[in-house]
VEXGU-912638 format. One record per atom (N, C-alpha, C, O): x, y, z; residue in one letter. Coordinates in steps of 0.001 Angstrom, whole numbers, padded with zeros to 6 digits, always signed. Layout:
// residues N
XYZA
...
***
This chain:
// residues 270
-007623-023168+059940M
-008044-023746+061217M
-008141-022648+062253M
-007221-021842+062390M
-009204-022607+062961S
-009351-021602+063994S
-008514-021967+065193S
-008220-023139+065430S
-008121-020931+065969A
-007193-021145+067069A
-007744-022078+068125A
-006989-022838+068732A
-009085-022032+068362D
-009641-022832+069441D
-009708-024316+069111D
-010013-025128+069984D
-009429-024680+067872Q
-009459-026083+067498Q
-008137-026789+067818Q
-008082-028018+067838Q
-007091-026030+068063G
-005810-026606+068428G
-005329-027647+067443G
-005290-027401+066237G
-004960-028818+067958L
-004440-029893+067127L
-005535-030859+066687L
-005251-031887+066072L
-006775-030533+066999F
-007889-031425+066671F
-008002-031669+065169F
-008161-032810+064735F
-007921-030614+064384V
-008115-030742+062939V
-007036-031600+062279V
-007383-032531+061553V
-005740-031331+062495P
-004742-032185+061839P
-004823-033652+062260P
-004550-034543+061455P
-005198-033910+063520I
-005330-035297+063962I
-006496-035980+063246I
-006353-037091+062734I
-007642-035316+063213I
-008824-035891+062568I
-008615-036050+061065I
-008949-037088+060494I
-008055-035008+060416Q
-007812-035094+058978Q
-006799-036180+058652Q
-006968-036914+057679Q
-005755-036287+059453G
-004780-037347+059243G
-005397-038722+059419G
-005082-039650+058674G
-006285-038856+060415F
-006966-040125+060651F
-007876-040475+059466F
-007878-041614+058999F
-008644-039499+058984I
-009540-039747+057848I
-008739-040169+056623I
-009108-041125+055941I
-007646-039464+056339E
-006819-039801+055178E
-006243-041204+055297E
-006336-041997+054359E
-005649-041516+056447G
-005046-042831+056628G
-006056-043957+056585G
-005776-045029+056048G
-007241-043718+057154L
-008275-044758+057205L
-008890-045023+055850L
-009119-046179+055493L
-009163-043974+055083T
-009980-044131+053873T
-009202-044192+052564T
-009784-044541+051537T
-007911-043869+052558E
-007173-043789+051301E
-007219-045102+050521E
-007364-045081+049299E
-007100-046224+051191Y
-007045-047511+050492Y
-008322-048326+050631Y
-008396-049454+050145Y
-009322-047762+051291L
-010635-048391+051327L
-011447-047892+050135L
-011224-046774+049670L
-012387-048697+049629P
-013191-048277+048476P
-014314-047315+048865P
-015470-047517+048493P
-013963-046252+049628V
-014979-045326+050129V
-014685-043866+049779V
-015483-042989+050108V
-013558-043588+049119S
-013160-042246+048684S
-012617-041384+049823S
-013377-040773+050574S
-011302-041348+049933S
-010669-040499+050954S
-010895-039022+050649S
-011169-038230+051550S
-010779-038656+049370T
-010988-037258+048986T
-012408-036814+049314T
-012622-035717+049831T
-013378-037679+049008G
-014759-037356+049311G
-014982-037132+050794G
-015675-036192+051183G
-014405-037984+051623H
-014567-037846+053073H
-013898-036570+053593H
-014459-035871+054436H
-012701-036271+053087L
-012015-035055+053534L
-012791-033802+053143L
-012902-032863+053932L
-013327-033789+051923L
-014067-032616+051462L
-015393-032458+052205L
-015803-031340+052516L
-016062-033579+052489L
-017313-033497+053240L
-017059-033089+054690L
-017852-032350+055275L
-015958-033566+055271A
-015614-033150+056634A
-015367-031652+056687A
-015740-030982+057650A
-014735-031133+055642E
-014498-029688+055567E
-015808-028925+055419E
-016010-027895+056063E
-016696-029433+054568H
-017947-028719+054284H
-018897-028721+055481H
-019451-027680+055836H
-019084-029887+056102F
-020088-030015+057156F
-019573-029633+058543F
-020333-029142+059377F
-018286-029858+058786F
-017768-029672+060147F
-016679-028605+060243F
-016129-028366+061318F
-016376-027972+059125G
-015381-026915+059143G
-013966-027396+059419G
-013117-026616+059851G
-013703-028694+059170L
-012361-029234+059398L
-011490-028889+058186L
-011295-029702+057283L
-010985-027685+058197H
-010264-027181+057022H
-008791-026982+057336H
-008418-026423+058367H
-007965-027461+056407E
-006534-027195+056448E
-006120-026713+055059E
-006803-027034+054086E
-005027-025954+054928P
-004577-025494+053619P
-004171-026656+052723P
-003911-027762+053196P
-004121-026382+051403D
-003772-027417+050431D
-002436-028075+050756D
-002263-029276+050545D
-001496-027291+051268A
-000175-027835+051589A
-000277-028960+052610A
+000479-029930+052542A
-001195-028841+053546F
-001373-029871+054572F
-001872-031166+053945F
-001343-032239+054232F
-002885-031072+053091I
-003449-032252+052442I
-002390-032961+051625I
-002318-034190+051629I
-001559-032191+050919V
-000492-032766+050098V
+000430-033628+050948V
+000769-034746+050561V
+000832-033118+052087M
+001815-033813+052901M
+001236-035043+053599M
+001938-036045+053736M
-000010-034998+054042I
-000557-036181+054704I
-000835-037287+053687I
-000815-038464+054046I
-001094-036933+052426Q
-001239-037948+051393Q
+000080-038672+051162Q
+000097-039861+050845Q
+001183-037952+051322F
+002487-038593+051200F
+002677-039627+052311F
+003349-040639+052111F
+002091-039374+053471G
+002133-040364+054543G
+001452-041652+054134G
+001936-042738+054453G
+000321-041549+053423A
-000386-042736+052944A
+000439-043481+051906A
+000409-044711+051861A
+001181-042750+051068I
+002069-043392+050090I
+003123-044226+050805I
+003375-045373+050439I
+003731-043644+051819L
+004784-044344+052558L
+004258-045585+053263L
+005016-046519+053524L
+002957-045603+053575A
+002383-046768+054243A
+002501-048010+053367A
+002892-049075+053847A
+002166-047881+052089V
+002279-049018+051167V
+003732-049438+051004V
+004046-050628+051004V
+004619-048454+050866I
+006043-048765+050722I
+006553-049486+051964I
+007363-050406+051856I
+006088-049081+053138T
+006514-049707+054383T
+006046-051157+054474T
+006839-052051+054771T
+004762-051389+054219V
+004201-052735+054336V
+004759-053670+053266V
+005027-054840+053537V
+004936-053144+052036Y
+005371-053980+050921Y
+006837-053744+050553Y
+007249-053992+049419Y
+007612-053267+051518F
+009014-052950+051222F
+009774-054166+050694F
+010515-054058+049717F
+009597-055304+051328K
+010323-056502+050909K
+009960-056895+049485K
+010837-057213+048682K
+008652-056874+049169K
+008223-057242+047822K
+008732-056243+046792K
+009179-056628+045712K
+008663-054962+047130L
+009140-053943+046206L
+010643-054087+045981L
+011120-053958+044854L
+011372-054350+047032Y
+012829-054531+046909Y
+013145-055740+046021Y
+014012-055667+045151Y
+012440-056844+046246E
+012677-058047+045445E
+012317-057816+043981E
+013004-058311+043088E
+011242-057065+043728L
+010859-056762+042353L
+011920-055924+041653L
+012240-056166+040489L
+012464-054943+042359I
+013500-054094+041775I
+014747-054911+041473I
+015347-054769+040408I
+015133-055764+042408V
+016311-056615+042200V
+016093-057554+041016V
+016974-057709+040170V
+014910-058185+040960D
+014606-059092+039847D
+014601-058357+038501D
+015070-058875+037488D
+014056-057137+038521A
+014035-056356+037285A
+015448-056022+036817A
+015749-056092+035626A
+016311-055658+037763L
+017707-055348+037416L
+018447-056576+036895L
+019405-056455+036132L
+017992-057760+037314K
+018595-059005+036827K
+018006-059441+035489K
+018426-060442+034908K
+017030-058675+035010G
+016420-059004+033721G
+015282-059985+033794G
+014911-060568+032776G
+014706-060190+034984N
+013591-061114+035136N
+012369-060602+034369N
+011898-059489+034603N
+011865-061431+033451R
+010759-061003+032599R
+009485-060753+033399R
+008751-059808+033108R
+009212-061587+034403G
+008005-061410+035201G
+007997-060093+035950G
+006958-059440+036053G
+009161-059693+036480A
+009257-058428+037201A
+009012-057250+036266A
+008334-056287+036625A
+009570-057337+035067W
+009373-056253+034089W
+007919-056180+033630W
+007387-055089+033428W
+007276-057329+033464M
+005871-057339+033053M
+004984-056733+034131M
+004039-056003+033830M
+005292-057039+035392F
+004513-056459+036473F
+004692-054944+036522F
+003727-054202+036703F
+005938-054492+036358A
+006196-053049+036346A
+005450-052389+035192A
+004892-051304+035354A
+005436-053038+034026L
+004700-052509+032873L
+003215-052426+033173L
+002563-051447+032812L
+002673-053448+033833N
+001250-053448+034179N
+000898-052293+035114N
-000147-051661+034955N
+001763-052018+036082V
+001523-050905+037003V
+001511-049581+036246V
+000677-048715+036510V
+002441-049430+035303V
+002497-048200+034500V
+001246-048075+033638V
+000635-047008+033578V
+000862-049169+032967L
-000321-049139+032104L
-001576-048771+032886L
-002434-048037+032394L
-001675-049288+034104A
-002854-049007+034924A
-002851-047577+035463A
-003884-047079+035912A
-001698-046920+035418S
-001576-045582+035998S
-001696-044461+034964S
-002050-043333+035308S
-001405-044768+033712V
-001333-043721+032684V
-002657-042986+032466V
-002657-041755+032468V
-003797-043687+032275P
-005047-042957+031975P
-005402-041906+033027P
-005653-040750+032688P
-005425-042301+034296A
-005789-041354+035351A
-004730-040270+035509A
-005052-039108+035756A
-003467-040656+035365G
-002397-039667+035487G
-002480-038602+034414G
-002311-037417+034703G
-002738-039007+033180L
-002810-038070+032072L
-004010-037141+032200L
-003869-035922+032098L
-005180-037711+032421V
-006397-036896+032538V
-006329-036020+033789V
-006758-034867+033762V
-005793-036560+034878G
-005673-035779+036108G
-004782-034565+035918G
-005070-033495+036454G
-003701-034717+035158F
-002800-033599+034899F
-003474-032544+034023F
-003391-031350+034308F
-004141-032988+032958L
-004764-032056+032014L
-005970-031337+032622L
-006228-030176+032305L
-006705-032027+033494A
-007937-031446+034049A
-007785-031071+035518A
-008782-030949+036230A
-006560-030889+035975H
-006289-030649+037398H
-007087-029468+037950H
-007738-029590+038988H
-007039-028334+037266D
-007706-027130+037763D
-009219-027290+037775D
-009880-026825+038704D
-009775-027940+036758F
-011222-028156+036706F
-011666-029086+037827F
-012687-028847+038471F
-010899-030143+038059I
-011260-031112+039093I
-011276-030452+040467I
-012243-030585+041217I
-010190-029732+040792Q
-010101-029137+042119Q
-010903-027843+042241Q
-011368-027503+043329Q
-011066-027121+041137G
-011774-025847+041200G
-013275-025964+041045G
-014013-025087+041495G
-013745-027042+040409V
-015181-027200+040152V
-015747-028432+040866V
-016649-028313+041695V
-015219-029601+040546L
-015776-030837+041112L
-015609-030909+042620L
-016507-031365+043329L
-014449-030455+043115Y
-014210-030503+044554Y
-015121-029561+045333Y
-015266-029695+046548Y
-015733-028610+044635E
-016571-027617+045297E
-018043-028013+045318E
-018896-027192+045657E
-018352-029251+044963S
-019746-029691+044915S
-019988-030845+045884S
-019827-032005+045505S
-020369-030554+047119P
-020644-031633+048080P
-021787-032536+047638P
-021800-033722+047967P
-022748-031988+046895A
-023856-032818+046417A
-023345-033883+045447A
-023765-035038+045516A
-022447-033500+044551L
-021850-034451+043612L
-021121-035557+044372L
-021251-036736+044044L
-020362-035171+045380I
-019611-036146+046172I
-020562-037137+046837I
-020320-038344+046814I
-021626-036637+047421C
-022593-037509+048097C
-023264-038462+047117C
-023437-039643+047416C
-023639-037955+045952W
-024264-038821+044950W
-023305-039906+044488W
-023711-041055+044313W
-022039-039560+044288M
-021049-040551+043860M
-020837-041612+044935M
-020706-042796+044625M
-020804-041190+046194L
-020691-042149+047281L
-021887-043094+047301L
-021726-044307+047433L
-023080-042537+047171L
-024309-043326+047230L
-024393-044303+046059L
-024606-045499+046262L
-024227-043802+044839I
-024323-044655+043649I
-023226-045719+043666I
-023472-046890+043376I
-022005-045288+044012G
-020902-046242+044074G
-021131-047328+045106G
-020711-048469+044913G
-021798-046984+046205G
-022102-047978+047223G
-023024-049062+046689G
-022792-050247+046924G
-024066-048664+045974F
-024990-049654+045406F
-024294-050506+044341F
-024528-051711+044258F
-023444-049884+043533I
-022702-050646+042518I
-021792-051668+043182I
-021740-052825+042763I
-021077-051244+044213L
-020165-052154+044902L
-020932-053290+045569L
-020459-054426+045608L
-022108-052984+046090L
-022925-054008+046738L
-023371-055061+045722L
-023350-056258+046007L
-023774-054605+044537V
-024207-055533+043487V
-023037-056391+043012V
-023158-057608+042875V
-021893-055732+042761I
-020715-056465+042275I
-020271-057504+043294I
-019878-058611+042926I
-020333-057154+044563D
-019895-058064+045621D
-020752-059316+045670D
-020283-060370+046100D
-022009-059215+045233R
-022931-060346+045330R
-023056-061126+044025R
-023701-062173+044002R
-022459-060645+042948L
-022525-061368+041689L
-021720-062661+041770L
-020655-062690+042386L
-022219-063727+041153P
-021486-065013+041170P
-020370-065025+040116P
-020389-065830+039186P
-019415-064135+040278L
-018330-064031+039309L
-017305-065140+039536L
-017019-065509+040675L
-016761-065664+038449K
-015753-066715+038527K
-014394-066132+038138K
-014158-065856+036962K
-013502-065943+039106P
-012211-065313+038805P
-011313-066188+037926P
-011233-067405+038092P
-010644-065519+036987R
-009652-066188+036138R
-008228-065791+036519R
-007270-066476+036163R
-008096-064684+037241Y
-006779-064195+037638Y
-006750-064001+039151Y
-007567-063268+039708Y
-005812-064657+039803T
-005724-064576+041261T
-004351-064117+041749T
-004138-063980+042954T
-003425-063879+040832D
-002069-063474+041187D
-001732-062185+040444D
-001685-062176+039214D
-001498-061100+041175I
-001256-059805+040535I
-000004-059814+039669I
+000134-058978+038776I
+000908-060745+039920Y
+002149-060784+039143Y
+001966-061473+037795Y
+002877-061485+036967Y
+000784-062047+037580T
+000515-062694+036295T
-000680-062064+035578T
-001207-062645+034629T
-001106-060889+036022Y
-002177-060188+035303Y
-001701-059902+033871Y
-000569-059457+033685Y
-002540-060147+032862P
-002158-059776+031496P
-002190-058258+031318P
-002899-057558+032040P
-001430-057762+030366W
-001293-056309+030196W
-002633-055654+029872W
-002905-054545+030330W
-003474-056333+029083H
-004749-055714+028703H
-005682-055572+029893H
-006476-054634+029947H
-005595-056498+030855L
-006396-056376+032074L
-005948-055157+032879L
-006780-054410+033393L
-004643-054957+032986S
-004113-053806+033723S
-004550-052492+033081S
-004851-051527+033783S
-004585-052452+031753L
-005024-051238+031069L
-006500-050962+031330L
-006888-049814+031546L
-007319-052000+031312V
-008748-051845+031607V
-008950-051335+033034V
-009772-050451+033272V
-008199-051894+033974I
-008277-051436+035361I
-007885-049966+035446I
-008483-049203+036204I
-006877-049569+034665G
-006457-048170+034635G
-007547-047241+034130G
-007684-046119+034617G
-008323-047702+033154L
-009432-046892+032644L
-010508-046713+033717L
-011100-045640+033836L
-010755-047758+034488F
-011698-047634+035603F
-011150-046685+036659F
-011903-045905+037241F
-009848-046746+036910Q
-009248-045869+037907Q
-009419-044403+037530Q
-009494-043538+038403Q
-009481-044125+036232M
-009645-042755+035752M
-010955-042149+036262M
-011039-040937+036457M
-011977-042983+036480L
-013260-042490+036971L
-013134-041861+038356L
-013949-041023+038743L
-012094-042276+039104A
-011933-041799+040470A
-011463-040353+040531A
-011340-039799+041624A
-011197-039729+039391L
-010886-038305+039383L
-012106-037485+039800L
-011981-036324+040192L
-013279-038099+039712I
-014497-037468+040226I
-014557-037723+041726I
-014623-038885+042129I
-014539-036703+042566P
-014524-036926+044015P
-015755-037685+044479P
-016877-037388+044070P
-015532-038658+045328G
-016619-039498+045814G
-016675-040852+045142G
-017291-041781+045666G
-016035-040979+043978V
-016052-042264+043270V
-015177-043282+043991V
-015591-044427+044176V
-013973-042885+044400S
-012984-043718+045073S
-012097-044428+044072S
-012567-045183+043221S
-010796-044170+044192R
-009821-044804+043314R
-009820-046314+043501R
-009892-047061+042525R
-009739-046765+044745S
-009722-048205+044982S
-011070-048837+044633S
-011122-049960+044131S
-012164-048108+044902G
-013476-048639+044573G
-013648-048852+043078G
-014166-049885+042653G
-013216-047876+042271A
-013335-047988+040822A
-012477-049121+040279A
-012921-049884+039421A
-011246-049232+040777T
-010358-050281+040275T
-010835-051666+040713T
-010682-052634+039968T
-011406-051770+041907I
-011925-053059+042369I
-013082-053519+041489I
-013131-054678+041076I
-014016-052607+041202V
-015152-052949+040343V
-014659-053394+038967V
-015113-054411+038443V
-013737-052639+038383G
-013195-053013+037082G
-012477-054347+037126G
-012623-055169+036220G
-011699-054564+038181S
-010952-055816+038310S
-011885-057020+038398S
-011683-058016+037704S
-012903-056932+039247L
-013818-058054+039445L
-014624-058347+038186L
-014837-059508+037837L
-015068-057303+037511L
-015858-057498+036291L
-015048-058160+035185L
-015606-058845+034328L
-013744-057960+035203F
-012903-058511+034136F
-012043-059678+034606F
-011009-059973+034006F
-012477-060351+035695G
-011949-061676+035953G
-010990-061882+037096G
-010387-062952+037177G
-010806-060910+038001T
-009904-061142+039126T
-010684-061608+040355T
-011907-061473+040409T
-009973-062155+041336D
-010609-062447+042606D
-010517-061214+043503D
-009800-060268+043179D
-011228-061215+044618K
-011337-060017+045461K
-010008-059648+046110K
-009658-058471+046185K
-009270-060646+046577R
-008039-060344+047308R
-006988-059730+046384R
-006371-058724+046731R
-006784-060326+045217S
-005766-059782+044320S
-006193-058431+043757S
-005347-057577+043490S
-007508-058228+043574A
-008004-056929+043109A
-007645-055842+044108A
-007216-054753+043728A
-007826-056149+045401M
-007496-055189+046446M
-005994-054945+046500M
-005561-053804+046660M
-005199-055993+046371E
-003743-055852+046447E
-003212-055039+045270E
-002304-054225+045435E
-003776-055258+044086F
-003307-054523+042910F
-003570-053031+043065F
-002795-052209+042576F
-004661-052677+043744T
-004940-051250+043949T
-003860-050590+044799T
-003573-049406+044623T
-003252-051350+045727F
-002173-050797+046534F
-000998-050384+045653F
-000454-049289+045798F
-000616-051271+044742F
+000570-051012+043922F
+000344-049908+042892F
+001210-049056+042691F
-000821-049922+042238I
-001038-048887+041220I
-001349-047535+041853I
-001380-046516+041164I
-001580-047526+043163A
-001754-046249+043854A
-000442-045476+043910A
-000446-044245+043911A
+000683-046192+043958L
+001970-045536+044180L
+002315-044504+043109L
+002579-043354+043459L
+002327-044858+041815P
+002672-043825+040824P
+001642-042711+040735P
+002006-041549+040555P
+000358-043045+040857I
-000689-042027+040783I
-000581-041053+041942I
-000588-039838+041743I
-000481-041584+043152M
-000429-040716+044327M
+000882-039948+044403M
+000903-038784+044802M
+001980-040605+044016F
+003256-039900+044067F
+003291-038788+043026F
+003829-037711+043283F
+002713-039048+041837G
+002649-038009+040809G
+001808-036833+041262G
+002188-035679+041067G
+000653-037129+041874A
-000214-036055+042375A
+000474-035287+043492A
+000383-034062+043567A
+001170-036029+044368F
+001902-035389+045451F
+002985-034456+044908F
+003115-033321+045366F
+003765-034939+043927A
+004850-034136+043371A
+004312-032866+042717A
+004885-031788+042873A
+003202-033004+041980Y
+002625-031847+041290Y
+002075-030826+042284Y
+002322-029626+042156Y
+001326-031315+043277D
+000762-030403+044274D
+001849-029806+045164D
+001740-028658+045594D
+002893-030580+045439F
+004010-030057+046224F
+004687-028909+045479F
+005053-027892+046068F
+004843-029098+044170Y
+005446-028039+043343Y
+004599-026773+043376Y
+005131-025667+043476Y
+003277-026934+043290K
+002388-025774+043260K
+002248-025108+044637K
+001861-023943+044733K
+002566-025856+045693N
+002398-025314+047048N
+003707-025258+047823N
+003700-025288+049054N
+004832-025177+047113T
+006142-025233+047768T
+006303-024154+048828T
+006740-024437+049944T
+005957-022936+048489D
+006129-021832+049444D
+005288-022039+050700D
+005744-021793+051817D
+004054-022493+050497A
+003166-022692+051655A
+003676-023816+052549A
+003561-023748+053773A
+004246-024860+051925I
+004738-025997+052694I
+006001-025624+053470I
+006147-025970+054642I
+006915-024910+052798L
+008204-024607+053406L
+008173-023374+054309L
+008931-023278+055274L
+007269-022418+053975H
+007281-021159+054720H
+005903-020769+055248H
+005695-019621+055641H
+004957-021718+055260G
+003585-021366+055624G
+003304-021361+057109G
+002220-020957+057531G
+004251-021799+057903G
+004052-021764+059351G
+003128-022833+059883G
+002642-022724+061008G
+002873-023874+059088A
+001981-024947+059539A
+002766-026230+059788A
+002229-027328+059644A
+004029-026092+060160G
+004891-027250+060324G
+004385-028258+061333G
+004452-029462+061086G
+003875-027792+062475T
+003385-028704+063510T
+002167-029469+063031T
+002080-030684+063213T
+001225-028760+062418D
+000025-029412+061896D
+000393-030468+060856D
-000130-031582+060883D
+001294-030112+059943I
+001707-031035+058889I
+002354-032276+059494I
+002049-033395+059083I
+003241-032087+060461A
+003940-033214+061080A
+002962-034161+061771A
+003078-035380+061640A
+001993-033599+062511I
+001022-034427+063226I
+000122-035176+062239I
-000079-036383+062374I
-000417-034465+061251G
-001284-035099+060269G
-000559-036176+059480G
-001130-037226+059186G
+000704-035920+059134F
+001519-036875+058387F
+001706-038162+059179F
+001512-039255+058646F
+002081-038039+060447V
+002327-039223+061283V
+001044-040018+061491V
+001053-041245+061400V
-000064-039325+061772V
-001340-040011+061994V
-001767-040751+060729V
-002173-041911+060800V
-001677-040090+059567A
-002054-040715+058299A
-001185-041933+058021A
-001689-042969+057587A
+000109-041818+058265L
+001039-042922+058017L
+000711-044131+058880L
+000599-045246+058372L
+000554-043916+060188V
+000309-045026+061110V
-001022-045713+060809V
-001091-046941+060751V
-002072-044925+060619V
-003392-045504+060361V
-003405-046239+059024V
-003978-047324+058925V
-002784-045666+057997A
-002747-046307+056682A
-001964-047618+056724A
-002333-048579+056049A
-000898-047665+057503I
-000139-048915+057642I
-001032-050016+058202I
-001009-051145+057711I
-001816-049694+059226L
-002718-050684+059820L
-003772-051137+058810L
-004100-052321+058737L
-004300-050192+058036V
-005314-050534+057032V
-004727-051465+055980V
-005308-052508+055681V
-003579-051097+055418V
-002969-051894+054360V
-002586-053285+054875V
-002739-054276+054160V
-002095-053358+056100R
-001628-054629+056651R
-002769-055621+056856R
-002584-056820+056652R
-003945-055139+057258Y
-005018-056056+057627Y
-006207-056070+056663Y
-007120-056879+056829Y
-006208-055197+055670L
-007379-055083+054802L
-007565-056308+053920L
-008698-056740+053708L
-006479-056881+053400L
-006610-058008+052477L
-007312-059197+053123L
-008167-059830+052505L
-006953-059495+054357D
-007604-060612+055051D
-009076-060312+055302D
-009920-061203+055200D
-009385-059066+055628F
-010788-058692+055846F
-011594-058887+054563F
-012690-059447+054589F
-011046-058424+053448V
-011757-058554+052163V
-011920-060014+051781V
-012980-060418+051303V
-010889-060799+051986R
-010961-062226+051646R
-012060-062916+052447R
-012752-063790+051925R
-012224-062528+053711N
-013194-063194+054577N
-014606-062628+054458N
-015585-063363+054591N
-014714-061318+054206Y
-016028-060677+054275Y
-016455-059954+052999Y
-017595-059496+052913Y
-015580-059842+052017G
-015951-059156+050785G
-016024-057644+050975G
-015388-057090+051872G
-016809-056981+050121F
-016854-055522+050106F
-018187-054946+050581F
-018399-053736+050501F
-019083-055794+051073A
-020418-055324+051461A
-020345-054250+052549A
-021088-053270+052503A
-019456-054431+053521F
-019337-053455+054606F
-019019-052069+054060F
-019599-051075+054495F
-018093-052008+053103F
-017698-050720+052544F
-018801-050140+051648F
-018948-048923+051544F
-019572-051025+051005A
-020702-050564+050196A
-021732-049855+051071A
-022209-048774+050728A
-022072-050473+052207W
-023040-049857+053117W
-022473-048595+053755W
-023211-047641+054001W
-021186-048579+054021W
-020507-047382+054525W
-020745-046225+053569W
-021133-045137+053994W
-020516-046451+052279R
-020713-045415+051270R
-022166-044961+051224R
-022451-043767+051135R
-023080-045925+051286I
-024503-045597+051198I
-024936-044738+052381I
-025686-043775+052216I
-024465-045086+053561V
-024836-044320+054761V
-024262-042904+054696V
-024980-041938+054954V
-022986-042770+054355V
-022361-041442+054303V
-022954-040605+053174V
-023288-039437+053374V
-023086-041201+051989G
-023640-040457+050860G
-025081-040058+051077G
-025457-038912+050833G
-025900-041009+051540G
-027304-040705+051793G
-027472-039704+052919G
-028286-038785+052824G
-026696-039880+053997G
-026766-038924+055100G
-026335-037540+054676G
-026914-036544+055112G
-025324-037468+053831G
-024865-036171+053343G
-025917-035463+052507G
-026105-034253+052632G
-026608-036221+051647L
-027653-035618+050819L
-028811-035107+051676L
-029357-034036+051409L
-029184-035864+052697I
-030245-035426+053603I
-029830-034135+054320I
-030619-033200+054453I
-028573-034109+054778A
-028070-032919+055467A
-028056-031709+054555A
-028408-030607+054976A
-027646-031908+053291L
-027626-030803+052321L
-029036-030299+052057L
-029253-029095+051926L
-030007-031228+051976Y
-031397-030847+051737Y
-031931-030025+052907Y
-032603-029014+052704Y
-031633-030458+054124L
-032094-029741+055309L
-031439-028380+055438L
-032073-027415+055865L
-030158-028302+055065M
-029433-027039+055140M
-029876-026070+054050M
-029817-024853+054225M
-030322-026627+052916G
-030705-025783+051792G
-032095-025240+051920G
-032556-024509+051043G
***
């Protein structure tokens, strides 16, 4: 970050992360495009820490449910254990591939703004079509999802390792195609985000420990973390009602506008 930008970059980056992490629009894609087009760049250590703020947002909003699930699991409640198993099953594919291909993803895919724009654009049209299909949901309660459905959703989530695809967008499409309603599909993405994001955070924190602890960016990290946390809490708290009332069309057009605009900008710049 250049000196004349002051606290502008951590505030904007924290806002982008908090706003887009749980929307089906790709937070990673937006952060990378903001860096490419507007020079809003922060070190990897900063991105790692503000993503942890987004993780805490889900824990904050769903603290009561998470606490009750843990208590029920400790009491031997079969439903609680099945739900925990479903979250793990949905997290394994992306977690495994993300770990094995970490360097390729961040060293190659993250460096292609054109790829990100195309994924945003294509994903927007897919989401728009899925939102308008006359699908009849068979599953409306995330606590009763069958294990095979959770595994299928996990395979769709694996696609989000490509920047611009969107983790929540991929899981929503997979969920709807295989029989869930829109609200529970969105809610399930919140829960399966926790192990994936926490695993990515732990791995990146390990690789950037020195930069985080001794990099001299403490103020930027603190500001970005707080902004991401607060904005993500608001998104998680109110997103389910928005989706239930309006569906995903708004986010589909959001992707189309950003992806298409990005491609036009790249063409003009090239």
